[in-house]
PDB file of the backbone (N, CA, C, O) and the ligand in Angstrom, with CONECT records:
HET     ZN  A 101       1
ATOM      1  N   MET A   1       0.586  -7.754 -51.095  1.00  0.00           N
ATOM      2  CA  MET A   1       0.575  -8.899 -50.142  1.00  0.00           C
ATOM      3  C   MET A   1       1.816  -9.097 -49.343  1.00  0.00           C
ATOM      4  O   MET A   1       1.772  -9.489 -48.177  1.00  0.00           O
ATOM      5  N   LEU A   2       2.886  -8.834 -49.954  1.00  0.00           N
ATOM      6  CA  LEU A   2       4.269  -8.866 -49.219  1.00  0.00           C
ATOM      7  C   LEU A   2       4.287  -7.880 -48.241  1.00  0.00           C
ATOM      8  O   LEU A   2       4.731  -8.158 -47.127  1.00  0.00           O
ATOM      9  N   SER A   3       3.870  -6.770 -48.494  1.00  0.00           N
ATOM     10  CA  SER A   3       3.957  -5.564 -47.479  1.00  0.00           C
ATOM     11  C   SER A   3       2.950  -5.838 -46.402  1.00  0.00           C
ATOM     12  O   SER A   3       3.210  -5.488 -45.251  1.00  0.00           O
ATOM     13  N   PHE A   4       1.769  -6.464 -46.701  1.00  0.00           N
ATOM     14  CA  PHE A   4       0.771  -6.840 -45.624  1.00  0.00           C
ATOM     15  C   PHE A   4       1.418  -7.935 -44.704  1.00  0.00           C
ATOM     16  O   PHE A   4       1.223  -7.810 -43.495  1.00  0.00           O
ATOM     17  N   SER A   5       2.053  -8.834 -45.081  1.00  0.00           N
ATOM     18  CA  SER A   5       2.633  -9.800 -44.056  1.00  0.00           C
ATOM     19  C   SER A   5       3.799  -9.181 -43.458  1.00  0.00           C
ATOM     20  O   SER A   5       4.210  -9.640 -42.392  1.00  0.00           O
ATOM     21  N   LYS A   6       4.364  -8.237 -43.982  1.00  0.00           N
ATOM     22  CA  LYS A   6       5.565  -7.562 -43.302  1.00  0.00           C
ATOM     23  C   LYS A   6       5.014  -6.765 -42.187  1.00  0.00           C
ATOM     24  O   LYS A   6       5.534  -6.739 -41.072  1.00  0.00           O
ATOM     25  N   ILE A   7       3.851  -6.057 -42.546  1.00  0.00           N
ATOM     26  CA  ILE A   7       3.177  -5.188 -41.511  1.00  0.00           C
ATOM     27  C   ILE A   7       2.785  -6.135 -40.314  1.00  0.00           C
ATOM     28  O   ILE A   7       2.945  -5.757 -39.154  1.00  0.00           O
ATOM     29  N   LEU A   8       2.269  -7.370 -40.621  1.00  0.00           N
ATOM     30  CA  LEU A   8       1.714  -8.202 -39.681  1.00  0.00           C
ATOM     31  C   LEU A   8       2.811  -8.708 -38.677  1.00  0.00           C
ATOM     32  O   LEU A   8       2.666  -8.820 -37.460  1.00  0.00           O
ATOM     33  N   PHE A   9       4.024  -9.017 -39.470  1.00  0.00           N
ATOM     34  CA  PHE A   9       5.038  -9.496 -38.650  1.00  0.00           C
ATOM     35  C   PHE A   9       5.651  -8.431 -37.843  1.00  0.00           C
ATOM     36  O   PHE A   9       6.125  -8.704 -36.740  1.00  0.00           O
ATOM     37  N   THR A  10       5.680  -7.085 -38.376  1.00  0.00           N
ATOM     38  CA  THR A  10       6.107  -6.005 -37.439  1.00  0.00           C
ATOM     39  C   THR A  10       5.171  -5.846 -36.333  1.00  0.00           C
ATOM     40  O   THR A  10       5.592  -5.498 -35.230  1.00  0.00           O
ATOM     41  N   ALA A  11       3.835  -6.090 -36.555  1.00  0.00           N
ATOM     42  CA  ALA A  11       2.882  -5.886 -35.362  1.00  0.00           C
ATOM     43  C   ALA A  11       3.103  -6.897 -34.360  1.00  0.00           C
ATOM     44  O   ALA A  11       3.034  -6.617 -33.164  1.00  0.00           O
ATOM     45  N   LEU A  12       3.402  -8.217 -34.833  1.00  0.00           N
ATOM     46  CA  LEU A  12       3.617  -9.355 -33.961  1.00  0.00           C
ATOM     47  C   LEU A  12       4.873  -9.140 -33.085  1.00  0.00           C
ATOM     48  O   LEU A  12       4.880  -9.378 -31.877  1.00  0.00           O
ATOM     49  N   VAL A  13       5.978  -8.654 -33.808  1.00  0.00           N
ATOM     50  CA  VAL A  13       7.157  -8.229 -32.956  1.00  0.00           C
ATOM     51  C   VAL A  13       6.875  -7.214 -31.943  1.00  0.00           C
ATOM     52  O   VAL A  13       7.262  -7.319 -30.779  1.00  0.00           O
ATOM     53  N   VAL A  14       6.136  -6.140 -32.437  1.00  0.00           N
ATOM     54  CA  VAL A  14       5.827  -4.988 -31.497  1.00  0.00           C
ATOM     55  C   VAL A  14       5.057  -5.585 -30.276  1.00  0.00           C
ATOM     56  O   VAL A  14       5.338  -5.226 -29.133  1.00  0.00           O
ATOM     57  N   VAL A  15       4.127  -6.460 -30.526  1.00  0.00           N
ATOM     58  CA  VAL A  15       3.371  -7.014 -29.436  1.00  0.00           C
ATOM     59  C   VAL A  15       4.083  -7.920 -28.439  1.00  0.00           C
ATOM     60  O   VAL A  15       3.849  -7.885 -27.231  1.00  0.00           O
ATOM     61  N   VAL A  16       4.979  -8.744 -29.023  1.00  0.00           N
ATOM     62  CA  VAL A  16       5.910  -9.506 -28.248  1.00  0.00           C
ATOM     63  C   VAL A  16       6.830  -8.690 -27.349  1.00  0.00           C
ATOM     64  O   VAL A  16       6.976  -8.912 -26.148  1.00  0.00           O
ATOM     65  N   VAL A  17       7.436  -7.727 -28.036  1.00  0.00           N
ATOM     66  CA  VAL A  17       8.314  -6.743 -27.240  1.00  0.00           C
ATOM     67  C   VAL A  17       7.639  -6.039 -26.154  1.00  0.00           C
ATOM     68  O   VAL A  17       8.152  -5.857 -25.050  1.00  0.00           O
ATOM     69  N   TRP A  18       6.244  -5.572 -26.567  1.00  0.00           N
ATOM     70  CA  TRP A  18       5.523  -4.891 -25.548  1.00  0.00           C
ATOM     71  C   TRP A  18       5.170  -5.744 -24.361  1.00  0.00           C
ATOM     72  O   TRP A  18       5.297  -5.315 -23.215  1.00  0.00           O
ATOM     73  N   GLN A  19       4.696  -7.039 -24.652  1.00  0.00           N
ATOM     74  CA  GLN A  19       4.360  -7.892 -23.597  1.00  0.00           C
ATOM     75  C   GLN A  19       5.521  -8.127 -22.714  1.00  0.00           C
ATOM     76  O   GLN A  19       5.367  -8.146 -21.493  1.00  0.00           O
ATOM     77  N   GLY A  20       6.654  -8.303 -23.255  1.00  0.00           N
ATOM     78  CA  GLY A  20       7.905  -8.674 -22.623  1.00  0.00           C
ATOM     79  C   GLY A  20       8.414  -7.471 -21.636  1.00  0.00           C
ATOM     80  O   GLY A  20       8.932  -7.628 -20.531  1.00  0.00           O
ATOM     81  N   PHE A  21       8.149  -6.263 -22.284  1.00  0.00           N
ATOM     82  CA  PHE A  21       8.538  -5.093 -21.504  1.00  0.00           C
ATOM     83  C   PHE A  21       7.526  -4.863 -20.359  1.00  0.00           C
ATOM     84  O   PHE A  21       7.851  -4.345 -19.290  1.00  0.00           O
ATOM     85  N   LYS A  22       6.315  -5.270 -20.645  1.00  0.00           N
ATOM     86  CA  LYS A  22       5.138  -5.146 -19.584  1.00  0.00           C
ATOM     87  C   LYS A  22       5.507  -5.957 -18.432  1.00  0.00           C
ATOM     88  O   LYS A  22       5.460  -5.511 -17.286  1.00  0.00           O
ATOM     89  N   LEU A  23       5.893  -7.205 -18.735  1.00  0.00           N
ATOM     90  CA  LEU A  23       6.253  -8.263 -17.761  1.00  0.00           C
ATOM     91  C   LEU A  23       7.492  -7.877 -16.995  1.00  0.00           C
ATOM     92  O   LEU A  23       7.622  -8.123 -15.795  1.00  0.00           O
ATOM     93  N   PHE A  24       8.395  -7.264 -17.728  1.00  0.00           N
ATOM     94  CA  PHE A  24       9.690  -6.790 -17.100  1.00  0.00           C
ATOM     95  C   PHE A  24       9.362  -5.638 -16.173  1.00  0.00           C
ATOM     96  O   PHE A  24       9.861  -5.543 -15.051  1.00  0.00           O
ATOM     97  N   ASN A  25       8.535  -4.795 -16.664  1.00  0.00           N
ATOM     98  CA  ASN A  25       8.041  -3.614 -15.715  1.00  0.00           C
ATOM     99  C   ASN A  25       7.318  -3.948 -14.623  1.00  0.00           C
ATOM    100  O   ASN A  25       7.418  -3.248 -13.615  1.00  0.00           O
ATOM    101  N   ARG A  26       6.543  -4.977 -14.643  1.00  0.00           N
ATOM    102  CA  ARG A  26       5.716  -5.506 -13.621  1.00  0.00           C
ATOM    103  C   ARG A  26       6.641  -6.019 -12.419  1.00  0.00           C
ATOM    104  O   ARG A  26       6.472  -5.775 -11.224  1.00  0.00           O
ATOM    105  N   GLY A  27       7.525  -6.686 -12.927  1.00  0.00           N
ATOM    106  CA  GLY A  27       8.493  -7.339 -11.926  1.00  0.00           C
ATOM    107  C   GLY A  27       9.338  -6.243 -11.245  1.00  0.00           C
ATOM    108  O   GLY A  27       9.781  -6.358 -10.102  1.00  0.00           O
ATOM    109  N   LYS A  28       9.509  -5.259 -11.975  1.00  0.00           N
ATOM    110  CA  LYS A  28      10.392  -4.073 -11.330  1.00  0.00           C
ATOM    111  C   LYS A  28       9.482  -3.283 -10.366  1.00  0.00           C
ATOM    112  O   LYS A  28       9.897  -2.896  -9.273  1.00  0.00           O
ATOM    113  N   GLN A  29       8.154  -3.042 -10.833  1.00  0.00           N
ATOM    114  CA  GLN A  29       7.319  -2.318 -10.009  1.00  0.00           C
ATOM    115  C   GLN A  29       6.971  -2.874  -8.638  1.00  0.00           C
ATOM    116  O   GLN A  29       6.853  -2.193  -7.620  1.00  0.00           O
ATOM    117  N   VAL A  30       6.810  -4.272  -8.735  1.00  0.00           N
ATOM    118  CA  VAL A  30       6.601  -5.084  -7.519  1.00  0.00           C
ATOM    119  C   VAL A  30       7.647  -4.792  -6.451  1.00  0.00           C
ATOM    120  O   VAL A  30       7.352  -4.515  -5.289  1.00  0.00           O
ATOM    121  N   SER A  31       8.847  -4.870  -6.908  1.00  0.00           N
ATOM    122  CA  SER A  31       9.991  -4.654  -5.812  1.00  0.00           C
ATOM    123  C   SER A  31      10.057  -3.239  -5.341  1.00  0.00           C
ATOM    124  O   SER A  31      10.374  -2.952  -4.187  1.00  0.00           O
ATOM    125  N   SER A  32       9.728  -2.294  -6.327  1.00  0.00           N
ATOM    126  CA  SER A  32       9.848  -0.936  -5.906  1.00  0.00           C
ATOM    127  C   SER A  32       8.574  -0.484  -5.125  1.00  0.00           C
ATOM    128  O   SER A  32       8.611   0.509  -4.398  1.00  0.00           O
ATOM    129  N   LYS A  33       7.482  -1.210  -5.287  1.00  0.00           N
ATOM    130  CA  LYS A  33       6.282  -0.956  -4.584  1.00  0.00           C
ATOM    131  C   LYS A  33       6.337  -1.333  -3.159  1.00  0.00           C
ATOM    132  O   LYS A  33       5.751  -0.681  -2.294  1.00  0.00           O
ATOM    133  N   GLU A  34       7.076  -2.440  -2.903  1.00  0.00           N
ATOM    134  CA  GLU A  34       7.180  -3.065  -1.604  1.00  0.00           C
ATOM    135  C   GLU A  34       7.852  -2.173  -0.691  1.00  0.00           C
ATOM    136  O   GLU A  34       7.470  -2.141   0.479  1.00  0.00           O
ATOM    137  N   GLN A  35       8.833  -1.423  -1.091  1.00  0.00           N
ATOM    138  CA  GLN A  35       9.585  -0.655  -0.170  1.00  0.00           C
ATOM    139  C   GLN A  35       8.820   0.498   0.320  1.00  0.00           C
ATOM    140  O   GLN A  35       8.882   0.715   1.530  1.00  0.00           O
ATOM    141  N   PRO A  36       8.056   1.332  -0.469  1.00  0.00           N
ATOM    142  CA  PRO A  36       7.291   2.356   0.169  1.00  0.00           C
ATOM    143  C   PRO A  36       6.209   1.993   1.019  1.00  0.00           C
ATOM    144  O   PRO A  36       5.838   2.660   1.985  1.00  0.00           O
ATOM    145  N   LYS A  37       5.626   0.727   0.567  1.00  0.00           N
ATOM    146  CA  LYS A  37       4.686   0.072   1.361  1.00  0.00           C
ATOM    147  C   LYS A  37       5.054  -0.085   2.820  1.00  0.00           C
ATOM    148  O   LYS A  37       4.298   0.275   3.722  1.00  0.00           O
ATOM    149  N   GLN A  38       6.305  -0.664   3.035  1.00  0.00           N
ATOM    150  CA  GLN A  38       6.844  -0.844   4.272  1.00  0.00           C
ATOM    151  C   GLN A  38       7.134   0.275   5.165  1.00  0.00           C
ATOM    152  O   GLN A  38       7.009   0.199   6.388  1.00  0.00           O
ATOM    153  N   THR A  39       7.550   1.379   4.496  1.00  0.00           N
ATOM    154  CA  THR A  39       7.791   2.660   5.186  1.00  0.00           C
ATOM    155  C   THR A  39       6.567   3.292   5.534  1.00  0.00           C
ATOM    156  O   THR A  39       6.488   3.950   6.572  1.00  0.00           O
ATOM    157  N   LYS A  40       5.533   3.142   4.703  1.00  0.00           N
ATOM    158  CA  LYS A  40       4.212   3.723   4.951  1.00  0.00           C
ATOM    159  C   LYS A  40       3.620   3.052   6.112  1.00  0.00           C
ATOM    160  O   LYS A  40       3.043   3.712   6.977  1.00  0.00           O
ATOM    161  N   HIS A  41       3.738   1.699   6.185  1.00  0.00           N
ATOM    162  CA  HIS A  41       3.164   0.884   7.333  1.00  0.00           C
ATOM    163  C   HIS A  41       3.888   1.359   8.477  1.00  0.00           C
ATOM    164  O   HIS A  41       3.238   1.615   9.490  1.00  0.00           O
ATOM    165  N   GLU A  42       5.241   1.532   8.476  1.00  0.00           N
ATOM    166  CA  GLU A  42       5.913   1.985   9.681  1.00  0.00           C
ATOM    167  C   GLU A  42       5.498   3.326  10.272  1.00  0.00           C
ATOM    168  O   GLU A  42       5.354   3.553  11.473  1.00  0.00           O
ATOM    169  N   LYS A  43       5.331   4.157   9.301  1.00  0.00           N
ATOM    170  CA  LYS A  43       4.833   5.496   9.714  1.00  0.00           C
ATOM    171  C   LYS A  43       3.410   5.406  10.308  1.00  0.00           C
ATOM    172  O   LYS A  43       3.036   6.229  11.143  1.00  0.00           O
ATOM    173  N   LYS A  44       2.657   4.454   9.895  1.00  0.00           N
ATOM    174  CA  LYS A  44       1.254   4.492  10.265  1.00  0.00           C
ATOM    175  C   LYS A  44       1.135   3.866  11.654  1.00  0.00           C
ATOM    176  O   LYS A  44       0.240   4.226  12.419  1.00  0.00           O
ATOM    177  N   SER A  45       2.036   2.927  11.988  1.00  0.00           N
ATOM    178  CA  SER A  45       2.098   2.244  13.288  1.00  0.00           C
ATOM    179  C   SER A  45       2.708   3.186  14.215  1.00  0.00           C
ATOM    180  O   SER A  45       2.418   3.150  15.411  1.00  0.00           O
ATOM    181  N   GLN A  46       3.638   4.131  13.677  1.00  0.00           N
ATOM    182  CA  GLN A  46       4.228   5.031  14.563  1.00  0.00           C
ATOM    183  C   GLN A  46       3.307   6.160  15.048  1.00  0.00           C
ATOM    184  O   GLN A  46       3.327   6.640  16.182  1.00  0.00           O
ATOM    185  N   SER A  47       2.475   6.530  14.017  1.00  0.00           N
ATOM    186  CA  SER A  47       1.590   7.664  14.386  1.00  0.00           C
ATOM    187  C   SER A  47       0.304   7.256  15.177  1.00  0.00           C
ATOM    188  O   SER A  47      -0.358   8.098  15.784  1.00  0.00           O
ATOM    189  N   LYS A  48      -0.020   5.929  15.145  1.00  0.00           N
ATOM    190  CA  LYS A  48      -1.125   5.374  15.694  1.00  0.00           C
ATOM    191  C   LYS A  48      -1.286   5.676  17.254  1.00  0.00           C
ATOM    192  O   LYS A  48      -2.368   6.076  17.681  1.00  0.00           O
ATOM    193  N   PRO A  49      -0.206   5.482  18.084  1.00  0.00           N
ATOM    194  CA  PRO A  49      -0.326   5.734  19.479  1.00  0.00           C
ATOM    195  C   PRO A  49      -0.502   7.204  19.722  1.00  0.00           C
ATOM    196  O   PRO A  49      -1.161   7.567  20.697  1.00  0.00           O
ATOM    197  N   VAL A  50       0.031   8.059  18.919  1.00  0.00           N
ATOM    198  CA  VAL A  50      -0.279   9.570  18.935  1.00  0.00           C
ATOM    199  C   VAL A  50      -1.599   9.836  18.830  1.00  0.00           C
ATOM    200  O   VAL A  50      -2.088  10.720  19.533  1.00  0.00           O
ATOM    201  N   ALA A  51      -2.394   9.089  17.907  1.00  0.00           N
ATOM    202  CA  ALA A  51      -3.618   9.432  17.477  1.00  0.00           C
ATOM    203  C   ALA A  51      -4.512   9.158  18.650  1.00  0.00           C
ATOM    204  O   ALA A  51      -5.534   9.826  18.805  1.00  0.00           O
ATOM    205  N   HIS A  52      -4.167   8.192  19.493  1.00  0.00           N
ATOM    206  CA  HIS A  52      -4.992   7.811  20.598  1.00  0.00           C
ATOM    207  C   HIS A  52      -5.186   9.103  21.572  1.00  0.00           C
ATOM    208  O   HIS A  52      -4.226   9.690  22.071  1.00  0.00           O
ATOM    209  N   GLU A  53      -6.391   9.432  21.759  1.00  0.00           N
ATOM    210  CA  GLU A  53      -6.630  10.557  22.726  1.00  0.00           C
ATOM    211  C   GLU A  53      -7.253   9.948  24.020  1.00  0.00           C
ATOM    212  O   GLU A  53      -8.062   9.021  24.067  1.00  0.00           O
ATOM    213  N   LEU A  54      -6.736  10.625  25.031  1.00  0.00           N
ATOM    214  CA  LEU A  54      -7.094  10.104  26.348  1.00  0.00           C
ATOM    215  C   LEU A  54      -8.507  10.829  26.892  1.00  0.00           C
ATOM    216  O   LEU A  54      -8.759  12.012  26.669  1.00  0.00           O
ATOM    217  N   GLU A  55      -9.254  10.062  27.531  1.00  0.00           N
ATOM    218  CA  GLU A  55     -10.405  10.481  28.129  1.00  0.00           C
ATOM    219  C   GLU A  55     -10.365  10.461  29.610  1.00  0.00           C
ATOM    220  O   GLU A  55      -9.897   9.496  30.216  1.00  0.00           O
ATOM    221  N   LYS A  56     -10.858  11.533  30.220  1.00  0.00           N
ATOM    222  CA  LYS A  56     -10.913  11.487  31.690  1.00  0.00           C
ATOM    223  C   LYS A  56     -12.283  10.869  32.155  1.00  0.00           C
ATOM    224  O   LYS A  56     -13.366  11.243  31.704  1.00  0.00           O
ATOM    225  N   CYS A  57     -12.126   9.886  33.100  1.00  0.00           N
ATOM    226  CA  CYS A  57     -13.322   9.391  33.630  1.00  0.00           C
ATOM    227  C   CYS A  57     -13.983  10.353  34.548  1.00  0.00           C
ATOM    228  O   CYS A  57     -13.341  10.834  35.482  1.00  0.00           O
ATOM    229  N   PRO A  58     -15.272  10.674  34.335  1.00  0.00           N
ATOM    230  CA  PRO A  58     -15.912  11.683  35.354  1.00  0.00           C
ATOM    231  C   PRO A  58     -16.014  11.022  36.640  1.00  0.00           C
ATOM    232  O   PRO A  58     -16.098  11.734  37.641  1.00  0.00           O
ATOM    233  N   ASN A  59     -16.018   9.683  36.758  1.00  0.00           N
ATOM    234  CA  ASN A  59     -16.254   9.157  38.091  1.00  0.00           C
ATOM    235  C   ASN A  59     -14.972   9.063  38.961  1.00  0.00           C
ATOM    236  O   ASN A  59     -14.930   9.487  40.116  1.00  0.00           O
ATOM    237  N   CYS A  60     -13.933   8.479  38.323  1.00  0.00           N
ATOM    238  CA  CYS A  60     -12.671   8.289  39.252  1.00  0.00           C
ATOM    239  C   CYS A  60     -11.579   9.235  38.690  1.00  0.00           C
ATOM    240  O   CYS A  60     -10.505   9.251  39.291  1.00  0.00           O
ATOM    241  N   GLY A  61     -11.732   9.992  37.648  1.00  0.00           N
ATOM    242  CA  GLY A  61     -10.671  10.944  37.273  1.00  0.00           C
ATOM    243  C   GLY A  61      -9.513  10.090  36.564  1.00  0.00           C
ATOM    244  O   GLY A  61      -8.478  10.699  36.293  1.00  0.00           O
ATOM    245  N   VAL A  62      -9.596   8.861  36.274  1.00  0.00           N
ATOM    246  CA  VAL A  62      -8.517   8.163  35.676  1.00  0.00           C
ATOM    247  C   VAL A  62      -8.539   8.523  34.088  1.00  0.00           C
ATOM    248  O   VAL A  62      -9.588   8.646  33.456  1.00  0.00           O
ATOM    249  N   TYR A  63      -7.283   8.670  33.549  1.00  0.00           N
ATOM    250  CA  TYR A  63      -7.386   8.886  32.080  1.00  0.00           C
ATOM    251  C   TYR A  63      -7.251   7.575  31.296  1.00  0.00           C
ATOM    252  O   TYR A  63      -6.370   6.796  31.661  1.00  0.00           O
ATOM    253  N   HIS A  64      -7.932   7.294  30.391  1.00  0.00           N
ATOM    254  CA  HIS A  64      -8.034   6.044  29.625  1.00  0.00           C
ATOM    255  C   HIS A  64      -8.246   6.377  28.200  1.00  0.00           C
ATOM    256  O   HIS A  64      -8.789   7.402  27.788  1.00  0.00           O
ATOM    257  N   ALA A  65      -7.781   5.445  27.511  1.00  0.00           N
ATOM    258  CA  ALA A  65      -7.824   5.608  26.019  1.00  0.00           C
ATOM    259  C   ALA A  65      -9.262   5.681  25.490  1.00  0.00           C
ATOM    260  O   ALA A  65     -10.160   4.929  25.869  1.00  0.00           O
ATOM    261  N   GLU A  66      -9.400   6.669  24.568  1.00  0.00           N
ATOM    262  CA  GLU A  66     -10.834   6.922  24.015  1.00  0.00           C
ATOM    263  C   GLU A  66     -11.335   5.670  23.379  1.00  0.00           C
ATOM    264  O   GLU A  66     -10.596   5.064  22.604  1.00  0.00           O
ATOM    265  N   GLY A  67     -12.588   5.216  23.658  1.00  0.00           N
ATOM    266  CA  GLY A  67     -13.125   4.123  23.059  1.00  0.00           C
ATOM    267  C   GLY A  67     -12.875   2.928  23.756  1.00  0.00           C
ATOM    268  O   GLY A  67     -13.590   1.959  23.497  1.00  0.00           O
ATOM    269  N   ASN A  68     -11.860   2.815  24.714  1.00  0.00           N
ATOM    270  CA  ASN A  68     -11.511   1.577  25.369  1.00  0.00           C
ATOM    271  C   ASN A  68     -12.533   1.492  26.564  1.00  0.00           C
ATOM    272  O   ASN A  68     -12.991   2.478  27.143  1.00  0.00           O
ATOM    273  N   ALA A  69     -12.829   0.173  26.856  1.00  0.00           N
ATOM    274  CA  ALA A  69     -13.722  -0.066  27.933  1.00  0.00           C
ATOM    275  C   ALA A  69     -13.044   0.209  29.184  1.00  0.00           C
ATOM    276  O   ALA A  69     -11.989  -0.351  29.482  1.00  0.00           O
ATOM    277  N   HIS A  70     -13.678   1.137  29.989  1.00  0.00           N
ATOM    278  CA  HIS A  70     -13.048   1.483  31.286  1.00  0.00           C
ATOM    279  C   HIS A  70     -13.979   1.005  32.572  1.00  0.00           C
ATOM    280  O   HIS A  70     -15.210   1.019  32.584  1.00  0.00           O
ATOM    281  N   ARG A  71     -13.265   0.654  33.462  1.00  0.00           N
ATOM    282  CA  ARG A  71     -14.136   0.135  34.743  1.00  0.00           C
ATOM    283  C   ARG A  71     -13.468   0.899  35.900  1.00  0.00           C
ATOM    284  O   ARG A  71     -12.260   0.869  36.135  1.00  0.00           O
ATOM    285  N   CYS A  72     -14.355   1.560  36.566  1.00  0.00           N
ATOM    286  CA  CYS A  72     -13.902   2.275  37.868  1.00  0.00           C
ATOM    287  C   CYS A  72     -13.478   1.298  38.761  1.00  0.00           C
ATOM    288  O   CYS A  72     -14.152   0.283  38.933  1.00  0.00           O
ATOM    289  N   GLU A  73     -12.333   1.516  39.403  1.00  0.00           N
ATOM    290  CA  GLU A  73     -11.921   0.498  40.449  1.00  0.00           C
ATOM    291  C   GLU A  73     -12.032   1.260  41.828  1.00  0.00           C
ATOM    292  O   GLU A  73     -11.126   1.998  42.214  1.00  0.00           O
ATOM    293  N   ASP A  74     -13.099   1.060  42.496  1.00  0.00           N
ATOM    294  CA  ASP A  74     -13.469   1.668  43.750  1.00  0.00           C
ATOM    295  C   ASP A  74     -13.993   0.550  44.747  1.00  0.00           C
ATOM    296  O   ASP A  74     -14.361   0.858  45.881  1.00  0.00           O
TER     297      ASP A  74
HETATM  298 ZN    ZN A 101     -13.695   5.586  36.144  1.00  0.00          ZN2+
END
């Protein structure tokens, strides 16, 4: 019986330490996760204008962004 309570106590300690470690790791991950996210976002916004392809209007020959509403001025 004494060994059983000892195991139970050990398990409790392990769970408490594990939970504490998990909490500590989570706080660490959030701060480290935010930095790559920011750089990723910057890269995305930088490559976005490059991704825009220009289309030549068959009517007036003006180059306009693909998908954008174009109106011929004549
Ligand atoms: Zn046009």
